[in-house]
C-alpha positions as CSV (number, residue, x, y, z in Angstrom):
1,M,-9.4,-32.9,43.2
2,T,-12.0,-29.8,43.7
3,E,-15.8,-29.5,42.7
4,S,-16.9,-28.0,39.9
5,P,-20.0,-25.3,40.4
6,T,-22.2,-28.8,38.5
7,G,-20.8,-30.8,41.7
8,A,-19.5,-32.9,39.7
9,A,-15.1,-33.6,40.6
10,T,-12.9,-32.3,38.0
11,P,-9.6,-33.1,38.6
12,A,-6.6,-31.2,40.2
13,P,-4.8,-28.9,37.7
14,P,-1.2,-30.5,36.9
15,A,1.8,-28.9,37.5
16,F,3.5,-26.3,35.9
17,E,6.4,-28.7,34.3
18,A,3.7,-31.9,33.6
19,A,0.9,-29.5,31.9
20,L,4.6,-27.8,29.8
21,R,5.4,-31.3,28.3
22,E,2.0,-32.6,28.5
23,L,1.1,-28.8,26.5
24,D,4.4,-30.0,24.2
25,D,3.4,-33.5,23.7
26,V,-0.5,-31.8,22.0
27,V,1.7,-29.6,19.9
28,Q,4.0,-32.3,18.7
29,R,0.1,-34.4,18.2
30,L,-1.4,-31.9,16.2
31,E,1.6,-30.6,14.3
32,G,2.0,-34.7,13.3
33,G,-1.1,-34.4,11.2
34,N,-2.7,-38.0,11.4
35,L,-5.4,-37.4,13.6
36,T,-9.0,-37.2,12.6
37,L,-11.1,-33.9,13.4
38,E,-12.4,-35.1,16.2
39,E,-9.3,-36.0,18.1
40,S,-7.5,-33.2,16.6
41,L,-10.4,-30.4,18.1
42,A,-10.1,-32.7,21.1
43,L,-6.6,-32.3,21.5
44,Y,-6.8,-28.7,20.9
45,E,-9.0,-27.9,23.3
46,R,-7.0,-29.5,25.7
47,G,-3.9,-27.8,24.9
48,V,-6.4,-24.2,25.6
49,A,-6.6,-25.7,28.6
50,L,-3.1,-26.9,29.4
51,A,-1.8,-23.0,28.0
52,A,-4.3,-21.7,30.1
53,A,-3.3,-23.7,33.4
54,C,0.5,-22.8,32.2
55,H,0.1,-18.5,32.0
56,Q,-2.2,-19.1,35.0
57,R,1.2,-20.6,37.4
58,L,3.3,-18.1,35.6
59,Q,1.0,-15.1,36.8
60,E,1.2,-16.5,40.1
61,A,5.0,-16.9,40.3
62,E,4.9,-13.4,38.6
63,R,3.4,-12.2,41.6
64,R,4.8,-14.2,43.9
65,I,8.2,-12.4,43.0
66,E,7.2,-8.9,42.8
67,V,6.0,-9.7,46.9
68,L,9.2,-10.3,47.3
69,N,10.9,-7.9,45.3
70,E,8.5,-5.1,47.6
71,R,9.4,-6.5,50.7
72,G,13.1,-5.9,49.9
73,R,14.1,-9.5,51.0
74,A,13.8,-13.0,50.0
75,A,10.9,-14.4,52.5
76,A,8.8,-16.6,50.8
77,A,5.7,-14.9,49.6
78,P,2.0,-16.0,51.0
79,A,0.7,-19.0,49.1
80,D,-2.8,-17.3,48.3
81,L,-1.9,-14.1,46.8
82,T,-5.5,-13.2,46.3
83,R,-5.6,-12.1,49.9
84,D,-4.9,-8.4,50.2
85,L,-0.5,-8.2,52.5
86,P,-0.7,-6.0,55.3
87,G,-0.4,-2.6,54.4
88,D,-1.8,-2.9,50.8
89,D,-4.3,0.2,51.3
90,A,-5.1,0.8,47.6
C-alpha cells in the first residue's frame, strides 16, 4: 500500500496480468448490459483506472527493452527507470 496526498492509504497497483484480467472482466460485465447506471459508471471508472495502469506498465516494459537494446547486452535494466542512466547527458 502507498499513501495518497490526502494521507489515506491506497492499494498498490495490480500486477499487469491481474489488471488485464480484471479489465477484461469489466468489459464483459459492461457489454452484458444487465447493470444499473450507477454500476455501469463505477465499472467504467474502474476500467479506465485499470487501462491506465496497464498502459503505464507497458511503457515501463518498453523503456526497459530500449535500455537493454542501447546497452547491446541482455543485462537487467534498472528497476527504477525514472533516474538518469550513467552516460545519459541528454
